[in-house]
C-alpha angles and dihedrals in degrees: 000000000000119000124197123208135182118229134187125198127220088261090056096254114150123220138170121232124206114203128188122176106318098340129084134176139174116257113235121248097357121114103179140023089237090057090050091049094050089047090053093047091050092049095044093238135116127254095261091053090047090054092050091048092054092044132222123286127192123338118256135195104229093192089056092045090053093050090049091052092243098129122092129195104292092244135035141145129232088234112050091206090067096057111080123195118200138149150190129232137199088038101122129076104257094018093112095063098073094039091048091053090052094051103034093082088065095049137058111274088223094065136056115257119241087252093057092045091052092047093051091048087055092049089053100042110011096098106051125177116282112286095020131100117233138195116334112247131217108276134194141177120234105178144266133293092292087071095053113108125194130216115295094015121117123263102224123200118203122254091256095052118121094199143007109206133171125239112192111206149117124279126201118224120211140179122199112229126225091267094051096259115141117232123197110220094185143277135291137198107257145187105208093189119201144175102252096177090059091047093048092056091064128346089223085070090064089104090057093046092055097052092097136105120275132203131223125204117243097255130074107202106212128207127030111352116245113259095219120042120175122185148148129252120195143167119218119201124182090348096306132097108259096178135001134178139160119247133198131212140157126087094288088065097040136086091215130055114236089236089058093050090048093048092054092048100045095041086089115088093217089063093057100065110143114255096015122131123221128197110192121187114216099203139245143234097210124083131157087213090066087058093053098259117153111202124210137192111286096036114128121222114210124187126177135167139160135278085038109083098200128060127231112235127178131165118225115240135173125223108219094190108125119236117265117249120234113251128201121235 
């Protein structure tokens, strides 16, 4: 399957890379993946055809480019306000267990928590028949393009954060066409990154816990997403593995179909503004926080999974800048 990457040269020049199997080359006369996508939409062709139409440039070693810090997130927008990051939770088989443990202390042990109820509703109705819309999932807002972090860049929690925890998953990448129709370009490896201590205090604080940066792996896997994705998530501290665990994603391991998650996101008119970019996180069932791990600044998150050939690595940092006070005019 083709993967698209975004590269910048020492002189600041932007280029798009198309990689297939063990070969990769720059695409001629295209600076960004968004430009390529809009070109494809306008011509009525897919991304692979658009790459072939533009033609390959020079060959490039993407492993070397990653090590040199020359790879960006595989999607962005020239105006951060027009890139919208959102996500869905309780979408993966097994994803309710950790959330249920976090929230059960605040609920009667004799009754299901809201999290477990929502998860079971998704199991029952999250994969409707083709052409139909199923159960509505949990949904949250993460931020705009200013919160998007590329490979190798730090994931920075704010000074007031109580936790900075990884969430290894897949994210869908979309561009809205000139007529308002959403187009899925593909999926990326992602670290959705949340404040699980804040969320554990009260599930109504989920919205606060999600207002954090998120990282995308360097490769955008185009075409139909794989149904079964198996990877590894680990935390490295002082050069040694502190925690490691496999994670699963793809529809075979989910309680919702991707089409159902997409239908419930793009049913809102404000998410179909022509030219906008959307990054939508599909959720996970694997968290180090659920295993009692307490992260700290300097820890490195590392996520890898086939068919992506490159890992996603980000160091945890803390911003010590105090919040600005509101002033009256």
